[in-house]
LOMI-904334 format. One line per field, with one value per atom (N, C-alpha, C): atom name; x, y, z. Coordinates in Angstrom, 1 decimal, padded with zeros to 4 digits, always signed. Each point is the difference from the previous one (the first is absolute). Layout:
# residues N
at: [CA, ...]
east: [X, ...]
north: [Y, ...]
up: [Z, ...]
END
This chain:
# residues 109
at: [N, CA, C, N, CA, C, N, CA, C, N, CA, C, N, CA, C, N, CA, C, N, CA, C, N, CA, C, N, CA, C, N, CA, C, N, CA, C, N, CA, C, N, CA, C, N, CA, C, N, CA, C, N, CA, C, N, CA, C, N, CA, C, N, CA, C, N, CA, C, N, CA, C, N, CA, C, N, CA, C, N, CA, C, N, CA, C, N, CA, C, N, CA, C, N, CA, C, N, CA, C, N, CA, C, N, CA, C, N, CA, C, N, CA, C, N, CA, C, N, CA, C, N, CA, C, N, CA, C, N, CA, C, N, CA, C, N, CA, C, N, CA, C, N, CA, C, N, CA, C, N, CA, C, N, CA, C, N, CA, C, N, CA, C, N, CA, C, N, CA, C, N, CA, C, N, CA, C, N, CA, C, N, CA, C, N, CA, C, N, CA, C, N, CA, C, N, CA, C, N, CA, C, N, CA, C, N, CA, C, N, CA, C, N, CA, C, N, CA, C, N, CA, C, N, CA, C, N, CA, C, N, CA, C, N, CA, C, N, CA, C, N, CA, C, N, CA, C, N, CA, C, N, CA, C, N, CA, C, N, CA, C, N, CA, C, N, CA, C, N, CA, C, N, CA, C, N, CA, C, N, CA, C, N, CA, C, N, CA, C, N, CA, C, N, CA, C, N, CA, C, N, CA, C, N, CA, C, N, CA, C, N, CA, C, N, CA, C, N, CA, C, N, CA, C, N, CA, C, N, CA, C, N, CA, C, N, CA, C, N, CA, C, N, CA, C, N, CA, C, N, CA, C, N, CA, C, N, CA, C, N, CA, C, N, CA, C, N, CA, C, N, CA, C, N, CA, C, N, CA, C]
east: [-092.8, +001.5, +000.3, +001.0, +000.4, +000.8, -000.4, +000.7, +001.3, +001.0, +001.3, +000.1, +000.9, +000.3, +001.3, +000.0, +001.2, +000.9, +001.3, +001.0, +000.7, -000.1, +000.5, +001.4, +000.9, +001.4, +000.3, -000.8, +000.2, -000.6, -000.9, -000.8, +000.5, +001.1, +000.5, -000.9, -000.8, -000.9, +000.6, +000.0, +000.3, -000.8, -000.1, -000.7, +001.1, +000.6, +001.0, -000.6, -001.0, -000.7, -001.4, -000.8, -001.4, -000.2, +000.9, -000.1, +000.0, +000.7, +000.2, -001.3, -000.9, -001.3, -000.8, -000.2, -000.7, +000.6, +001.3, +000.7, -000.3, +000.0, -000.3, -001.4, -000.9, -001.4, -000.2, +000.6, -000.1, +000.5, +001.1, +000.6, -000.9, -000.9, -000.8, -001.3, -000.4, -001.3, +000.0, -001.0, -000.1, +000.7, +000.6, +000.8, -000.8, +000.5, -000.6, +000.4, +001.1, +000.5, +001.5, +000.5, +001.3, +000.7, +001.2, +000.8, +001.1, +000.0, +001.0, +000.8, +001.3, +000.8, +000.6, +000.6, +000.6, +000.9, +000.9, +001.0, -000.7, -001.2, -000.8, -000.5, +000.1, -000.7, +001.1, -000.3, +000.9, -000.1, +001.0, +000.0, -001.1, -000.4, -001.2, -001.3, -000.1, -001.2, -000.2, +001.0, -000.1, -000.2, +000.3, -000.2, -001.4, -001.0, -001.4, -000.2, +000.8, -000.2, +000.2, +000.7, +000.3, -001.3, -000.9, -001.2, +000.2, +001.2, +000.2, -000.7, +000.1, -000.8, -001.5, -000.5, -001.4, -000.5, +000.7, -000.4, +000.0, +001.1, +000.1, -001.1, -000.2, -001.1, -001.3, -000.3, -001.3, -000.2, +001.0, -000.1, -000.2, +000.7, -000.2, -001.4, -000.5, -001.4, -001.0, +000.2, -000.9, +000.0, +001.1, +000.1, -000.2, -000.4, -000.3, +001.1, +001.2, +001.2, +000.3, +000.3, +000.4, +001.5, +000.4, +001.5, +000.4, +001.0, +000.5, +001.4, +000.2, +001.2, +000.7, +001.2, +000.7, +001.0, -000.4, +000.8, +000.1, +001.2, +000.1, -000.1, +000.4, +000.0, -000.4, -001.4, -000.4, +000.4, +000.1, +000.4, +001.3, +000.9, +001.3, -000.2, -001.1, -000.3, -000.8, -000.1, -000.7, -001.4, -000.5, -001.3, -001.1, -000.1, -001.1, +000.0, +001.2, +000.0, -000.4, +000.4, -000.4, -001.5, -000.6, -001.5, -000.6, +000.5, -000.6, +000.1, +001.2, +000.1, -001.0, -000.1, -001.0, -001.4, -000.4, -001.3, -000.3, +001.1, -000.2, +000.4, +000.1, +000.4, -001.2, -001.2, -001.1, -000.8, +000.5, -000.7, -000.2, -001.1, -000.3, +000.7, +000.7, +000.7, +001.5, +000.3, +001.4, +000.3, +001.0, +000.3, +001.5, +000.3, +001.4, +000.2, +001.0, +000.4, +001.4, +000.4, +001.4, +000.9, -000.6, +000.9, -000.6, +000.9, -000.5, -000.9, +000.2, -000.9, -001.4, -000.1, -001.3, -000.6, +000.8, -000.6, -000.5, +000.7, -000.4, -001.3, +000.0, -001.2, -001.3, +000.2, -001.2, -000.4, +000.9, -000.3, -000.5, +000.5, -000.3, -001.3, -000.4, -001.2, -001.3]
north: [-092.4, -000.3, -000.8, +000.4, -000.6, -001.3, -001.1, -001.3, +000.0, -000.7, -000.1, -000.8, +000.4, -000.8, -000.7, -001.4, -000.7, -000.1, +000.2, -000.2, -001.2, -001.0, -001.4, +000.0, +000.6, +000.0, +000.6, +001.0, +000.7, -000.8, -000.9, -000.8, -001.5, -000.3, -001.4, -000.9, +000.4, -000.8, -000.3, -001.3, -000.3, -001.3, -000.2, -001.2, -000.9, -000.9, -000.9, -001.4, -000.3, -001.3, +000.1, -001.1, +000.1, +000.3, -000.5, +000.3, +001.5, +000.7, +001.5, +000.7, -000.6, +000.7, +000.3, -001.1, +000.2, +001.0, +000.0, +001.0, +001.4, +000.2, +001.4, +000.4, -001.0, +000.4, +000.3, -000.7, +000.3, +001.4, +000.4, +001.3, +001.1, -000.3, +001.0, +000.4, -000.9, +000.3, +001.4, +000.8, +001.3, +001.1, -000.3, +001.0, +000.4, +001.1, +000.4, -000.9, -000.7, -000.9, -000.2, -000.8, -000.4, +000.4, +000.5, +000.2, -001.0, -000.7, -001.0, +000.5, -000.1, +000.4, -001.3, +000.0, -001.2, -000.7, +000.7, -000.6, -000.8, +000.3, -000.7, -001.4, -000.2, -001.2, -001.0, -001.3, -001.0, -000.1, -000.4, -000.1, -000.9, -001.0, -000.9, +000.8, +001.1, +000.8, +000.5, +000.3, +000.5, -001.1, -001.3, -001.1, -000.6, +000.4, -000.4, -001.5, -000.7, -001.5, -000.6, +000.7, -000.5, +000.1, +000.9, +000.2, +001.0, +000.4, +000.9, +001.3, +000.6, +001.3, -000.2, -001.0, -000.3, -000.2, -000.8, -000.3, +001.2, +000.8, +001.2, +001.0, +000.2, +001.0, -000.5, -001.2, -000.6, +000.2, -000.3, +000.1, +001.5, +000.9, +001.4, +000.4, -000.4, +000.3, -000.6, -001.3, -000.7, +000.7, +000.5, +000.7, +001.5, +000.5, +001.4, +000.9, -000.4, +000.8, +000.8, +001.3, +000.8, -000.1, -000.4, -000.1, +000.6, +000.9, +000.6, -000.7, -000.5, -000.6, +000.8, +000.5, +000.9, -000.8, +000.1, -000.7, +001.0, +000.8, +001.0, -000.4, -001.3, -000.5, -001.4, -000.3, -001.4, -000.8, +000.6, -000.8, -000.7, +000.4, -000.7, -001.3, -000.3, -001.3, -000.9, +000.4, -000.9, +000.5, -000.5, +000.4, -000.3, -001.2, -000.4, +000.9, +000.3, +000.8, +001.4, +000.5, +001.4, +000.0, -001.0, -000.1, +000.0, -000.7, +000.0, +001.4, +000.6, +001.4, +000.9, -000.1, +000.9, -000.2, -001.3, -000.3, +000.5, +000.2, +000.5, +001.4, +000.7, +001.4, +000.9, -000.5, +000.7, -000.8, -001.1, -000.9, +000.8, -000.4, +000.8, -000.6, -001.1, -000.5, -000.2, -000.5, -000.3, +000.9, +000.8, +000.9, +000.0, -000.2, +000.1, +001.4, +000.6, +001.4, +000.1, +001.2, +000.1, +000.8, +000.6, +000.7, +000.0, +000.2, +000.0, +001.2, +001.1, +001.2, -000.4, -000.7, -000.5, -000.9, -000.9, -000.9, +000.8, +001.0, +000.8, +000.8, +000.5, +000.8, -000.9, -001.2, -000.9, -000.5, -000.4, -000.6, +001.2, +001.1, +001.1, +000.7, -000.2, +000.7, -000.7]
up: [-038.5, -000.1, -001.3, -000.7, -001.2, +000.3, -000.7, +000.3, -000.7, +000.5, -000.4, -001.3, -000.9, -001.2, +000.4, -000.1, +000.3, -001.2, +000.2, -001.1, +000.4, -000.9, +000.3, +000.5, -000.7, +000.4, +001.4, +000.3, +001.3, +001.2, -000.4, +001.0, +000.0, -000.7, +000.1, -000.8, -000.9, -000.8, -001.4, -000.4, -001.3, -000.4, -001.3, -000.5, -000.7, +000.7, -000.5, -000.2, +000.8, -000.1, +000.4, -000.2, +000.4, +001.4, +000.9, +001.4, +000.4, -000.9, +000.3, -000.3, -000.8, -000.3, +001.3, +000.8, +001.2, +001.0, +000.1, +000.8, -000.5, -001.3, -000.6, +000.3, -000.1, +000.2, +001.5, +000.9, +001.4, +000.4, -000.7, +000.3, -000.6, -000.9, -000.7, +000.7, +000.9, +000.7, +000.7, -000.3, +000.6, -000.7, -001.2, -000.7, -001.2, -000.7, -001.2, -001.2, +000.2, -001.1, +000.1, -000.9, -000.1, -001.3, +000.1, -001.3, +000.0, -001.1, -000.3, -001.2, +000.0, -001.2, -000.5, -001.2, -000.6, +000.9, +000.7, +000.9, +001.2, +000.3, +001.1, -000.5, -001.3, -000.6, -000.5, +000.2, -000.5, -001.5, -000.7, -001.5, -000.4, +000.8, -000.3, -000.1, +000.7, -000.1, -001.5, -000.7, -001.3, -001.1, +000.4, -000.9, +000.4, -000.8, +000.4, +000.1, -000.7, +000.1, +001.4, +000.8, +001.4, +000.9, -000.4, +000.8, +001.2, +000.3, +001.2, -000.1, -001.2, -000.2, +000.1, -000.6, +000.0, +001.4, +000.8, +001.3, +000.9, -000.1, +000.7, -000.3, -001.3, -000.4, +000.5, -000.2, +000.5, +001.5, +000.8, +001.4, +000.4, -000.6, +000.3, -000.3, -001.1, -000.3, +001.0, +000.3, +000.9, +001.4, +000.4, +001.3, -000.1, -001.1, -000.3, +000.3, -000.3, +000.2, -001.3, +000.2, -001.2, -000.1, -001.2, -000.2, -001.3, +000.1, -001.2, -000.2, -001.3, -000.3, -001.0, +000.4, -000.9, -000.9, -001.3, -001.0, -001.2, +000.0, -001.0, -001.5, -000.3, -001.3, +000.0, +000.1, +000.1, -001.2, -001.2, -001.2, +000.1, +000.9, +000.1, +000.7, +000.6, +000.6, -000.9, -001.3, -000.9, -000.4, -001.1, -000.5, +001.0, +000.5, +000.9, +001.3, +000.5, +001.2, -000.3, -001.2, -000.4, -000.2, -000.5, -000.2, +001.4, +001.0, +001.3, +000.6, -000.1, +000.5, -000.6, -001.3, -000.7, +000.5, +000.1, +000.5, +001.4, +000.8, +001.4, +000.1, -001.1, +000.1, +000.5, +000.0, +000.5, +001.0, +000.5, +000.9, +001.3, +000.7, +001.3, +001.2, -000.1, +001.2, -000.3, -001.1, -000.4, -001.2, +000.2, -001.1, -000.3, -001.3, -000.4, -000.5, +000.6, -000.4, -000.4, -000.5, -000.6, +001.0, +001.1, +000.9, +001.4, +001.0, +001.4, +000.2, -000.7, +000.1, -000.5, -001.0, -000.5, +001.0, +000.6, +001.0, +001.2, +000.5, +001.1, -000.3, -001.2, -000.4, -000.1, -000.5, -000.1, +001.4, +000.8, +001.3, +001.0, -000.2, +000.9, -000.4, -001.2, -000.6, +000.3]
END
């Protein structure tokens, strides 16, 4: 049986604060992974100085959750965020992708 891919917006999941990270992880257990789009993420997520993105990514990795983050144009969030997205474009647990189709293909494959 194929495991379900969770789509954050359809599942009531968003990352607006550090507290939301644990809720997202809990919802992901037993699934093929989670798809987050830009609208599911607080603006602080894209400002790497806040640490929200770093903490979220690290916790997803620690709990072995596969997460696809759809950001069509990472460079609009600044050079450092674009570098982070590029570094995770081939990561085995957290992957930044440019479309939801790409996210589905990676998580479903």
